[in-house]
PDBQT receptor file of N, H, CA, C and O in Angstrom, charges set to zero:
ATOM      1  N   MET A   1       0.819  -1.192   0.000  1.00  0.00    +0.000 N 
ATOM      2  CA  MET A   1       0.000   0.000   0.000  1.00  0.00    +0.000 C 
ATOM      3  C   MET A   1       0.867   1.263   0.000  1.00  0.00    +0.000 C 
ATOM      4  O   MET A   1       0.564   2.232  -0.696  1.00  0.00    +0.000 OA
ATOM      5  N   GLU A   2       1.934   1.242   0.776  1.00  0.00    +0.000 N 
ATOM      6  H   GLU A   2       2.180   0.455   1.341  1.00  0.00    +0.000 HD
ATOM      7  CA  GLU A   2       2.804   2.416   0.843  1.00  0.00    +0.000 C 
ATOM      8  C   GLU A   2       3.414   2.729  -0.522  1.00  0.00    +0.000 C 
ATOM      9  O   GLU A   2       3.603   3.893  -0.874  1.00  0.00    +0.000 OA
ATOM     10  N   LYS A   3       3.719   1.676  -1.288  1.00  0.00    +0.000 N 
ATOM     11  H   LYS A   3       3.565   0.731  -1.002  1.00  0.00    +0.000 HD
ATOM     12  CA  LYS A   3       4.269   1.886  -2.628  1.00  0.00    +0.000 C 
ATOM     13  C   LYS A   3       3.234   2.534  -3.537  1.00  0.00    +0.000 C 
ATOM     14  O   LYS A   3       3.574   3.382  -4.362  1.00  0.00    +0.000 OA
ATOM     15  N   ASN A   4       1.972   2.138  -3.389  1.00  0.00    +0.000 N 
ATOM     16  H   ASN A   4       1.696   1.449  -2.719  1.00  0.00    +0.000 HD
ATOM     17  CA  ASN A   4       0.908   2.735  -4.202  1.00  0.00    +0.000 C 
ATOM     18  C   ASN A   4       0.783   4.231  -3.931  1.00  0.00    +0.000 C 
ATOM     19  O   ASN A   4       0.651   5.025  -4.863  1.00  0.00    +0.000 OA
ATOM     20  N   VAL A   5       0.826   4.611  -2.673  1.00  0.00    +0.000 N 
ATOM     21  H   VAL A   5       0.933   3.966  -1.916  1.00  0.00    +0.000 HD
ATOM     22  CA  VAL A   5       0.709   6.024  -2.301  1.00  0.00    +0.000 C 
ATOM     23  C   VAL A   5       1.867   6.810  -2.895  1.00  0.00    +0.000 C 
ATOM     24  O   VAL A   5       1.665   7.895  -3.440  1.00  0.00    +0.000 OA
ATOM     25  N   THR A   6       3.057   6.284  -2.796  1.00  0.00    +0.000 N 
ATOM     26  H   THR A   6       3.222   5.403  -2.353  1.00  0.00    +0.000 HD
ATOM     27  CA  THR A   6       4.230   6.963  -3.348  1.00  0.00    +0.000 C 
ATOM     28  C   THR A   6       4.119   7.104  -4.862  1.00  0.00    +0.000 C 
ATOM     29  O   THR A   6       4.433   8.157  -5.417  1.00  0.00    +0.000 OA
ATOM     30  N   GLN A   7       3.673   6.048  -5.524  1.00  0.00    +0.000 N 
ATOM     31  H   GLN A   7       3.418   5.192  -5.073  1.00  0.00    +0.000 HD
ATOM     32  CA  GLN A   7       3.529   6.103  -6.980  1.00  0.00    +0.000 C 
ATOM     33  C   GLN A   7       2.483   7.125  -7.387  1.00  0.00    +0.000 C 
ATOM     34  O   GLN A   7       2.682   7.853  -8.359  1.00  0.00    +0.000 OA
ATOM     35  N   VAL A   8       1.373   7.193  -6.665  1.00  0.00    +0.000 N 
ATOM     36  H   VAL A   8       1.211   6.601  -5.875  1.00  0.00    +0.000 HD
ATOM     37  CA  VAL A   8       0.322   8.156  -6.989  1.00  0.00    +0.000 C 
ATOM     38  C   VAL A   8       0.819   9.576  -6.764  1.00  0.00    +0.000 C 
ATOM     39  O   VAL A   8       0.589  10.460  -7.589  1.00  0.00    +0.000 OA
ATOM     40  N   LEU A   9       1.497   9.790  -5.651  1.00  0.00    +0.000 N 
ATOM     41  H   LEU A   9       1.684   9.072  -4.981  1.00  0.00    +0.000 HD
ATOM     42  CA  LEU A   9       1.994  11.132  -5.353  1.00  0.00    +0.000 C 
ATOM     43  C   LEU A   9       3.027  11.608  -6.368  1.00  0.00    +0.000 C 
ATOM     44  O   LEU A   9       3.144  12.810  -6.608  1.00  0.00    +0.000 OA
ATOM     45  N   ASN A  10       3.772  10.695  -6.962  1.00  0.00    +0.000 N 
ATOM     46  H   ASN A  10       3.678   9.719  -6.767  1.00  0.00    +0.000 HD
ATOM     47  CA  ASN A  10       4.830  11.056  -7.906  1.00  0.00    +0.000 C 
ATOM     48  C   ASN A  10       4.410  10.960  -9.370  1.00  0.00    +0.000 C 
ATOM     49  O   ASN A  10       5.239  11.162 -10.256  1.00  0.00    +0.000 OA
ATOM     50  N   SER A  11       3.153  10.660  -9.640  1.00  0.00    +0.000 N 
ATOM     51  H   SER A  11       2.479  10.497  -8.920  1.00  0.00    +0.000 HD
ATOM     52  CA  SER A  11       2.695  10.462 -11.011  1.00  0.00    +0.000 C 
ATOM     53  C   SER A  11       2.343  11.795 -11.672  1.00  0.00    +0.000 C 
ATOM     54  O   SER A  11       1.420  12.486 -11.240  1.00  0.00    +0.000 OA
ATOM     55  N   LYS A  12       3.072  12.143 -12.703  1.00  0.00    +0.000 N 
ATOM     56  H   LYS A  12       3.822  11.583 -13.053  1.00  0.00    +0.000 HD
ATOM     57  CA  LYS A  12       2.785  13.368 -13.457  1.00  0.00    +0.000 C 
ATOM     58  C   LYS A  12       1.480  13.233 -14.244  1.00  0.00    +0.000 C 
ATOM     59  O   LYS A  12       0.740  14.204 -14.402  1.00  0.00    +0.000 OA
ATOM     60  N   GLU A  13       1.203  12.016 -14.737  1.00  0.00    +0.000 N 
ATOM     61  H   GLU A  13       1.804  11.227 -14.609  1.00  0.00    +0.000 HD
ATOM     62  CA  GLU A  13      -0.018  11.789 -15.508  1.00  0.00    +0.000 C 
ATOM     63  C   GLU A  13      -1.257  12.011 -14.649  1.00  0.00    +0.000 C 
ATOM     64  O   GLU A  13      -2.218  12.641 -15.092  1.00  0.00    +0.000 OA
ATOM     65  N   LEU A  14      -1.237  11.498 -13.423  1.00  0.00    +0.000 N 
ATOM     66  H   LEU A  14      -0.456  10.987 -13.063  1.00  0.00    +0.000 HD
ATOM     67  CA  LEU A  14      -2.383  11.690 -12.533  1.00  0.00    +0.000 C 
ATOM     68  C   LEU A  14      -2.543  13.155 -12.136  1.00  0.00    +0.000 C 
ATOM     69  O   LEU A  14      -3.664  13.649 -12.016  1.00  0.00    +0.000 OA
ATOM     70  N   LYS A  15      -1.441  13.837 -11.937  1.00  0.00    +0.000 N 
ATOM     71  H   LYS A  15      -0.530  13.435 -12.034  1.00  0.00    +0.000 HD
ATOM     72  CA  LYS A  15      -1.510  15.259 -11.591  1.00  0.00    +0.000 C 
ATOM     73  C   LYS A  15      -2.138  16.050 -12.738  1.00  0.00    +0.000 C 
ATOM     74  O   LYS A  15      -3.004  16.897 -12.518  1.00  0.00    +0.000 OA
ATOM     75  N   THR A  16      -1.695  15.765 -13.956  1.00  0.00    +0.000 N 
ATOM     76  H   THR A  16      -0.992  15.077 -14.134  1.00  0.00    +0.000 HD
ATOM     77  CA  THR A  16      -2.237  16.451 -15.125  1.00  0.00    +0.000 C 
ATOM     78  C   THR A  16      -3.728  16.157 -15.288  1.00  0.00    +0.000 C 
ATOM     79  O   THR A  16      -4.517  17.064 -15.553  1.00  0.00    +0.000 OA
ATOM     80  N   ALA A  17      -4.110  14.900 -15.130  1.00  0.00    +0.000 N 
ATOM     81  H   ALA A  17      -3.469  14.163 -14.914  1.00  0.00    +0.000 HD
ATOM     82  CA  ALA A  17      -5.513  14.517 -15.256  1.00  0.00    +0.000 C 
ATOM     83  C   ALA A  17      -6.363  15.197 -14.191  1.00  0.00    +0.000 C 
ATOM     84  O   ALA A  17      -7.473  15.644 -14.477  1.00  0.00    +0.000 OA
ATOM     85  N   ALA A  18      -5.856  15.278 -12.976  1.00  0.00    +0.000 N 
ATOM     86  H   ALA A  18      -4.954  14.915 -12.743  1.00  0.00    +0.000 HD
ATOM     87  CA  ALA A  18      -6.596  15.935 -11.891  1.00  0.00    +0.000 C 
ATOM     88  C   ALA A  18      -6.753  17.431 -12.174  1.00  0.00    +0.000 C 
ATOM     89  O   ALA A  18      -7.816  18.000 -11.926  1.00  0.00    +0.000 OA
ATOM     90  N   GLU A  19      -5.715  18.061 -12.683  1.00  0.00    +0.000 N 
ATOM     91  H   GLU A  19      -4.852  17.599 -12.884  1.00  0.00    +0.000 HD
ATOM     92  CA  GLU A  19      -5.800  19.486 -13.027  1.00  0.00    +0.000 C 
ATOM     93  C   GLU A  19      -6.832  19.728 -14.124  1.00  0.00    +0.000 C 
ATOM     94  O   GLU A  19      -7.592  20.693 -14.060  1.00  0.00    +0.000 OA
ATOM     95  N   GLU A  20      -6.861  18.852 -15.131  1.00  0.00    +0.000 N 
ATOM     96  H   GLU A  20      -6.243  18.068 -15.183  1.00  0.00    +0.000 HD
ATOM     97  CA  GLU A  20      -7.830  18.988 -16.211  1.00  0.00    +0.000 C 
ATOM     98  C   GLU A  20      -9.253  18.786 -15.687  1.00  0.00    +0.000 C 
ATOM     99  O   GLU A  20     -10.179  19.476 -16.115  1.00  0.00    +0.000 OA
ATOM    100  N   LEU A  21      -9.422  17.851 -14.774  1.00  0.00    +0.000 N 
ATOM    101  H   LEU A  21      -8.670  17.291 -14.427  1.00  0.00    +0.000 HD
ATOM    102  CA  LEU A  21     -10.735  17.610 -14.186  1.00  0.00    +0.000 C 
ATOM    103  C   LEU A  21     -11.214  18.824 -13.406  1.00  0.00    +0.000 C 
ATOM    104  O   LEU A  21     -12.388  19.185 -13.486  1.00  0.00    +0.000 OA
ATOM    105  N   VAL A  22     -10.331  19.454 -12.661  1.00  0.00    +0.000 N 
ATOM    106  H   VAL A  22      -9.377  19.161 -12.595  1.00  0.00    +0.000 HD
ATOM    107  CA  VAL A  22     -10.690  20.658 -11.910  1.00  0.00    +0.000 C 
ATOM    108  C   VAL A  22     -11.081  21.780 -12.860  1.00  0.00    +0.000 C 
ATOM    109  O   VAL A  22     -12.049  22.498 -12.605  1.00  0.00    +0.000 OA
ATOM    110  N   GLU A  23     -10.341  21.940 -13.953  1.00  0.00    +0.000 N 
ATOM    111  H   GLU A  23      -9.555  21.357 -14.160  1.00  0.00    +0.000 HD
ATOM    112  CA  GLU A  23     -10.668  22.975 -14.936  1.00  0.00    +0.000 C 
ATOM    113  C   GLU A  23     -12.057  22.753 -15.530  1.00  0.00    +0.000 C 
ATOM    114  O   GLU A  23     -12.832  23.699 -15.671  1.00  0.00    +0.000 OA
ATOM    115  N   ARG A  24     -12.374  21.497 -15.880  1.00  0.00    +0.000 N 
ATOM    116  H   ARG A  24     -11.745  20.728 -15.765  1.00  0.00    +0.000 HD
ATOM    117  CA  ARG A  24     -13.701  21.200 -16.434  1.00  0.00    +0.000 C 
ATOM    118  C   ARG A  24     -14.790  21.447 -15.406  1.00  0.00    +0.000 C 
ATOM    119  O   ARG A  24     -15.864  21.938 -15.752  1.00  0.00    +0.000 OA
ATOM    120  N   ALA A  25     -14.532  21.115 -14.149  1.00  0.00    +0.000 N 
ATOM    121  H   ALA A  25     -13.659  20.715 -13.868  1.00  0.00    +0.000 HD
ATOM    122  CA  ALA A  25     -15.520  21.341 -13.100  1.00  0.00    +0.000 C 
ATOM    123  C   ALA A  25     -15.785  22.829 -12.910  1.00  0.00    +0.000 C 
ATOM    124  O   ALA A  25     -16.930  23.239 -12.720  1.00  0.00    +0.000 OA
ATOM    125  N   ILE A  26     -14.742  23.630 -12.961  1.00  0.00    +0.000 N 
ATOM    126  H   ILE A  26     -13.812  23.297 -13.115  1.00  0.00    +0.000 HD
ATOM    127  CA  ILE A  26     -14.897  25.081 -12.820  1.00  0.00    +0.000 C 
ATOM    128  C   ILE A  26     -15.675  25.646 -14.004  1.00  0.00    +0.000 C 
ATOM    129  O   ILE A  26     -16.550  26.492 -13.819  1.00  0.00    +0.000 OA
ATOM    130  N   GLU A  27     -15.370  25.190 -15.214  1.00  0.00    +0.000 N 
ATOM    131  H   GLU A  27     -14.659  24.503 -15.364  1.00  0.00    +0.000 HD
ATOM    132  CA  GLU A  27     -16.101  25.652 -16.399  1.00  0.00    +0.000 C 
ATOM    133  C   GLU A  27     -17.578  25.279 -16.307  1.00  0.00    +0.000 C 
ATOM    134  O   GLU A  27     -18.446  26.084 -16.642  1.00  0.00    +0.000 OA
ATOM    135  N   THR A  28     -17.860  24.065 -15.855  1.00  0.00    +0.000 N 
ATOM    136  H   THR A  28     -17.154  23.411 -15.583  1.00  0.00    +0.000 HD
ATOM    137  CA  THR A  28     -19.247  23.625 -15.729  1.00  0.00    +0.000 C 
ATOM    138  C   THR A  28     -19.978  24.458 -14.682  1.00  0.00    +0.000 C 
ATOM    139  O   THR A  28     -21.101  24.905 -14.916  1.00  0.00    +0.000 OA
ATOM    140  N   ALA A  29     -19.353  24.665 -13.541  1.00  0.00    +0.000 N 
ATOM    141  H   ALA A  29     -18.441  24.301 -13.351  1.00  0.00    +0.000 HD
ATOM    142  CA  ALA A  29     -19.968  25.462 -12.477  1.00  0.00    +0.000 C 
ATOM    143  C   ALA A  29     -20.222  26.887 -12.947  1.00  0.00    +0.000 C 
ATOM    144  O   ALA A  29     -21.263  27.470 -12.645  1.00  0.00    +0.000 OA
ATOM    145  N   SER A  30     -19.282  27.437 -13.678  1.00  0.00    +0.000 N 
ATOM    146  H   SER A  30     -18.436  26.963 -13.923  1.00  0.00    +0.000 HD
ATOM    147  CA  SER A  30     -19.438  28.799 -14.191  1.00  0.00    +0.000 C 
ATOM    148  C   SER A  30     -20.603  28.886 -15.163  1.00  0.00    +0.000 C 
ATOM    149  O   SER A  30     -21.389  29.832 -15.104  1.00  0.00    +0.000 OA
ATOM    150  N   SER A  31     -20.725  27.910 -16.058  1.00  0.00    +0.000 N 
ATOM    151  H   SER A  31     -20.087  27.142 -16.106  1.00  0.00    +0.000 HD
ATOM    152  CA  SER A  31     -21.821  27.951 -17.021  1.00  0.00    +0.000 C 
ATOM    153  C   SER A  31     -23.164  27.753 -16.330  1.00  0.00    +0.000 C 
ATOM    154  O   SER A  31     -24.163  28.328 -16.761  1.00  0.00    +0.000 OA
ATOM    155  N   LEU A  32     -23.209  26.958 -15.276  1.00  0.00    +0.000 N 
ATOM    156  H   LEU A  32     -22.397  26.491 -14.926  1.00  0.00    +0.000 HD
ATOM    157  CA  LEU A  32     -24.460  26.747 -14.550  1.00  0.00    +0.000 C 
ATOM    158  C   LEU A  32     -24.893  28.010 -13.804  1.00  0.00    +0.000 C 
ATOM    159  O   LEU A  32     -26.088  28.270 -13.664  1.00  0.00    +0.000 OA
ATOM    160  N   ARG A  33     -23.946  28.776 -13.336  1.00  0.00    +0.000 N 
ATOM    161  H   ARG A  33     -22.975  28.565 -13.449  1.00  0.00    +0.000 HD
ATOM    162  CA  ARG A  33     -24.285  30.012 -12.615  1.00  0.00    +0.000 C 
ATOM    163  C   ARG A  33     -24.945  31.039 -13.526  1.00  0.00    +0.000 C 
ATOM    164  O   ARG A  33     -25.701  31.887 -13.052  1.00  0.00    +0.000 OA
ATOM    165  N   HIS A  34     -24.670  30.976 -14.825  1.00  0.00    +0.000 N 
ATOM    166  H   HIS A  34     -24.055  30.287 -15.210  1.00  0.00    +0.000 HD
ATOM    167  CA  HIS A  34     -25.178  31.977 -15.750  1.00  0.00    +0.000 C 
ATOM    168  C   HIS A  34     -26.461  31.543 -16.456  1.00  0.00    +0.000 C 
ATOM    169  O   HIS A  34     -26.942  32.255 -17.338  1.00  0.00    +0.000 OA
ATOM    170  N   ARG A  35     -27.013  30.415 -16.096  1.00  0.00    +0.000 N 
ATOM    171  H   ARG A  35     -26.623  29.837 -15.379  1.00  0.00    +0.000 HD
ATOM    172  CA  ARG A  35     -28.270  29.950 -16.701  1.00  0.00    +0.000 C 
ATOM    173  C   ARG A  35     -29.443  30.731 -16.136  1.00  0.00    +0.000 C 
ATOM    174  O   ARG A  35     -29.401  31.221 -15.007  1.00  0.00    +0.000 OA
ATOM    175  N   GLU A  36     -30.484  30.836 -16.938  1.00  0.00    +0.000 N 
ATOM    176  H   GLU A  36     -30.518  30.438 -17.855  1.00  0.00    +0.000 HD
ATOM    177  CA  GLU A  36     -31.691  31.534 -16.499  1.00  0.00    +0.000 C 
ATOM    178  C   GLU A  36     -32.386  30.791 -15.365  1.00  0.00    +0.000 C 
ATOM    179  O   GLU A  36     -32.821  31.391 -14.382  1.00  0.00    +0.000 OA
ATOM    180  N   SER A  37     -32.478  29.493 -15.517  1.00  0.00    +0.000 N 
ATOM    181  H   SER A  37     -32.125  29.005 -16.315  1.00  0.00    +0.000 HD
ATOM    182  CA  SER A  37     -33.142  28.728 -14.471  1.00  0.00    +0.000 C 
ATOM    183  C   SER A  37     -32.600  27.312 -14.433  1.00  0.00    +0.000 C 
ATOM    184  O   SER A  37     -31.956  26.840 -15.369  1.00  0.00    +0.000 OA
ATOM    185  N   TYR A  38     -32.873  26.669 -13.350  1.00  0.00    +0.000 N 
ATOM    186  H   TYR A  38     -33.396  27.053 -12.589  1.00  0.00    +0.000 HD
ATOM    187  CA  TYR A  38     -32.460  25.278 -13.184  1.00  0.00    +0.000 C 
ATOM    188  C   TYR A  38     -33.195  24.375 -14.152  1.00  0.00    +0.000 C 
ATOM    189  O   TYR A  38     -32.682  23.311 -14.497  1.00  0.00    +0.000 OA
ATOM    190  N   GLN A  39     -34.372  24.758 -14.599  1.00  0.00    +0.000 N 
ATOM    191  H   GLN A  39     -34.789  25.622 -14.318  1.00  0.00    +0.000 HD
ATOM    192  CA  GLN A  39     -35.184  23.939 -15.489  1.00  0.00    +0.000 C 
ATOM    193  C   GLN A  39     -34.554  23.794 -16.872  1.00  0.00    +0.000 C 
ATOM    194  O   GLN A  39     -34.954  22.912 -17.632  1.00  0.00    +0.000 OA
ATOM    195  N   ASP A  40     -33.595  24.624 -17.215  1.00  0.00    +0.000 N 
ATOM    196  H   ASP A  40     -33.270  25.341 -16.599  1.00  0.00    +0.000 HD
ATOM    197  CA  ASP A  40     -32.941  24.550 -18.524  1.00  0.00    +0.000 C 
ATOM    198  C   ASP A  40     -32.033  23.334 -18.661  1.00  0.00    +0.000 C 
ATOM    199  O   ASP A  40     -31.621  22.991 -19.770  1.00  0.00    +0.000 OA
ATOM    200  N   LEU A  41     -31.719  22.682 -17.551  1.00  0.00    +0.000 N 
ATOM    201  H   LEU A  41     -32.053  22.960 -16.651  1.00  0.00    +0.000 HD
ATOM    202  CA  LEU A  41     -30.786  21.567 -17.585  1.00  0.00    +0.000 C 
ATOM    203  C   LEU A  41     -31.457  20.299 -18.088  1.00  0.00    +0.000 C 
ATOM    204  O   LEU A  41     -32.592  19.999 -17.716  1.00  0.00    +0.000 OA
ATOM    205  N   ASN A  42     -30.758  19.564 -18.926  1.00  0.00    +0.000 N 
ATOM    206  H   ASN A  42     -29.836  19.808 -19.228  1.00  0.00    +0.000 HD
ATOM    207  CA  ASN A  42     -31.213  18.248 -19.350  1.00  0.00    +0.000 C 
ATOM    208  C   ASN A  42     -30.607  17.233 -18.404  1.00  0.00    +0.000 C 
ATOM    209  O   ASN A  42     -29.387  17.074 -18.342  1.00  0.00    +0.000 OA
ATOM    210  N   ARG A  43     -31.456  16.556 -17.677  1.00  0.00    +0.000 N 
ATOM    211  H   ARG A  43     -32.446  16.685 -17.727  1.00  0.00    +0.000 HD
ATOM    212  CA  ARG A  43     -30.968  15.581 -16.714  1.00  0.00    +0.000 C 
ATOM    213  C   ARG A  43     -31.066  14.182 -17.296  1.00  0.00    +0.000 C 
ATOM    214  O   ARG A  43     -31.927  13.899 -18.128  1.00  0.00    +0.000 OA
ATOM    215  N   ALA A  44     -30.183  13.321 -16.853  1.00  0.00    +0.000 N 
ATOM    216  H   ALA A  44     -29.483  13.551 -16.177  1.00  0.00    +0.000 HD
ATOM    217  CA  ALA A  44     -30.174  11.941 -17.322  1.00  0.00    +0.000 C 
ATOM    218  C   ALA A  44     -30.231  11.003 -16.133  1.00  0.00    +0.000 C 
ATOM    219  O   ALA A  44     -30.033  11.409 -14.988  1.00  0.00    +0.000 OA
ATOM    220  N   GLY A  45     -30.502   9.752 -16.422  1.00  0.00    +0.000 N 
ATOM    221  H   GLY A  45     -30.663   9.422 -17.353  1.00  0.00    +0.000 HD
ATOM    222  CA  GLY A  45     -30.502   8.752 -15.371  1.00  0.00    +0.000 C 
ATOM    223  C   GLY A  45     -31.903   8.393 -14.920  1.00  0.00    +0.000 C 
ATOM    224  O   GLY A  45     -32.881   9.045 -15.285  1.00  0.00    +0.000 OA
ATOM    225  N   ARG A  46     -31.981   7.351 -14.126  1.00  0.00    +0.000 N 
ATOM    226  H   ARG A  46     -31.186   6.821 -13.830  1.00  0.00    +0.000 HD
ATOM    227  CA  ARG A  46     -33.292   6.843 -13.720  1.00  0.00    +0.000 C 
ATOM    228  C   ARG A  46     -34.011   7.780 -12.765  1.00  0.00    +0.000 C 
ATOM    229  O   ARG A  46     -35.237   7.719 -12.671  1.00  0.00    +0.000 OA
ATOM    230  N   LYS A  47     -33.306   8.635 -12.058  1.00  0.00    +0.000 N 
ATOM    231  H   LYS A  47     -32.310   8.684 -12.134  1.00  0.00    +0.000 HD
ATOM    232  CA  LYS A  47     -33.946   9.553 -11.126  1.00  0.00    +0.000 C 
ATOM    233  C   LYS A  47     -34.273  10.901 -11.770  1.00  0.00    +0.000 C 
ATOM    234  O   LYS A  47     -34.843  11.774 -11.116  1.00  0.00    +0.000 OA
ATOM    235  N   ALA A  48     -33.922  11.077 -13.032  1.00  0.00    +0.000 N 
ATOM    236  H   ALA A  48     -33.459  10.367 -13.564  1.00  0.00    +0.000 HD
ATOM    237  CA  ALA A  48     -34.116  12.357 -13.693  1.00  0.00    +0.000 C 
ATOM    238  C   ALA A  48     -35.576  12.625 -14.032  1.00  0.00    +0.000 C 
ATOM    239  O   ALA A  48     -36.019  13.773 -14.016  1.00  0.00    +0.000 OA
ATOM    240  N   HIS A  49     -36.310  11.586 -14.333  1.00  0.00    +0.000 N 
ATOM    241  H   HIS A  49     -35.950  10.653 -14.345  1.00  0.00    +0.000 HD
ATOM    242  CA  HIS A  49     -37.700  11.748 -14.738  1.00  0.00    +0.000 C 
ATOM    243  C   HIS A  49     -38.591  10.886 -13.853  1.00  0.00    +0.000 C 
ATOM    244  O   HIS A  49     -38.268   9.738 -13.548  1.00  0.00    +0.000 OA
ATOM    245  N   LYS A  50     -39.691  11.448 -13.457  1.00  0.00    +0.000 N 
ATOM    246  H   LYS A  50     -39.954  12.381 -13.704  1.00  0.00    +0.000 HD
ATOM    247  CA  LYS A  50     -40.622  10.667 -12.648  1.00  0.00    +0.000 C 
ATOM    248  C   LYS A  50     -41.299   9.625 -13.517  1.00  0.00    +0.000 C 
ATOM    249  O   LYS A  50     -41.637   9.886 -14.672  1.00  0.00    +0.000 OA
ATOM    250  N   LEU A  51     -41.489   8.461 -12.961  1.00  0.00    +0.000 N 
ATOM    251  H   LEU A  51     -41.214   8.249 -12.023  1.00  0.00    +0.000 HD
ATOM    252  CA  LEU A  51     -42.161   7.392 -13.680  1.00  0.00    +0.000 C 
ATOM    253  C   LEU A  51     -43.670   7.551 -13.549  1.00  0.00    +0.000 C 
ATOM    254  O   LEU A  51     -44.186   7.879 -12.480  1.00  0.00    +0.000 OA
ATOM    255  N   GLU A  52     -44.361   7.313 -14.646  1.00  0.00    +0.000 N 
ATOM    256  H   GLU A  52     -43.942   7.046 -15.514  1.00  0.00    +0.000 HD
ATOM    257  CA  GLU A  52     -45.815   7.353 -14.604  1.00  0.00    +0.000 C 
ATOM    258  C   GLU A  52     -46.295   5.928 -14.387  1.00  0.00    +0.000 C 
ATOM    259  O   GLU A  52     -46.091   5.049 -15.223  1.00  0.00    +0.000 OA
ATOM    260  N   MET A  53     -46.942   5.721 -13.235  1.00  0.00    +0.000 N 
ATOM    261  H   MET A  53     -47.107   6.435 -12.555  1.00  0.00    +0.000 HD
ATOM    262  CA  MET A  53     -47.391   4.374 -12.895  1.00  0.00    +0.000 C 
ATOM    263  C   MET A  53     -48.878   4.413 -12.541  1.00  0.00    +0.000 C 
ATOM    264  O   MET A  53     -49.366   5.364 -11.930  1.00  0.00    +0.000 OA
ATOM    265  N   GLU A  54     -49.558   3.391 -12.928  1.00  0.00    +0.000 N 
ATOM    266  H   GLU A  54     -49.162   2.619 -13.424  1.00  0.00    +0.000 HD
ATOM    267  CA  GLU A  54     -50.964   3.251 -12.549  1.00  0.00    +0.000 C 
ATOM    268  C   GLU A  54     -51.036   2.279 -11.387  1.00  0.00    +0.000 C 
ATOM    269  O   GLU A  54     -50.391   1.231 -11.396  1.00  0.00    +0.000 OA
ATOM    270  N   LEU A  55     -51.820   2.635 -10.398  1.00  0.00    +0.000 N 
ATOM    271  H   LEU A  55     -52.345   3.487 -10.391  1.00  0.00    +0.000 HD
ATOM    272  CA  LEU A  55     -51.987   1.743  -9.243  1.00  0.00    +0.000 C 
ATOM    273  C   LEU A  55     -53.286   0.994  -9.316  1.00  0.00    +0.000 C 
ATOM    274  O   LEU A  55     -53.590   0.199  -8.427  1.00  0.00    +0.000 OA
TER     275      LEU A  55
């Protein structure tokens, strides 16, 4: 385990990937702040839309 931590801490590829991920997150957050409303977002996934069920 100690070797894994050292390898992760010294990995330039992981550092670069993490920096790129942070940049994308900041861009996404910035674009969301400038939207007119939350309803403009297209959501995905099973929780995004309510299911219509007959009882």
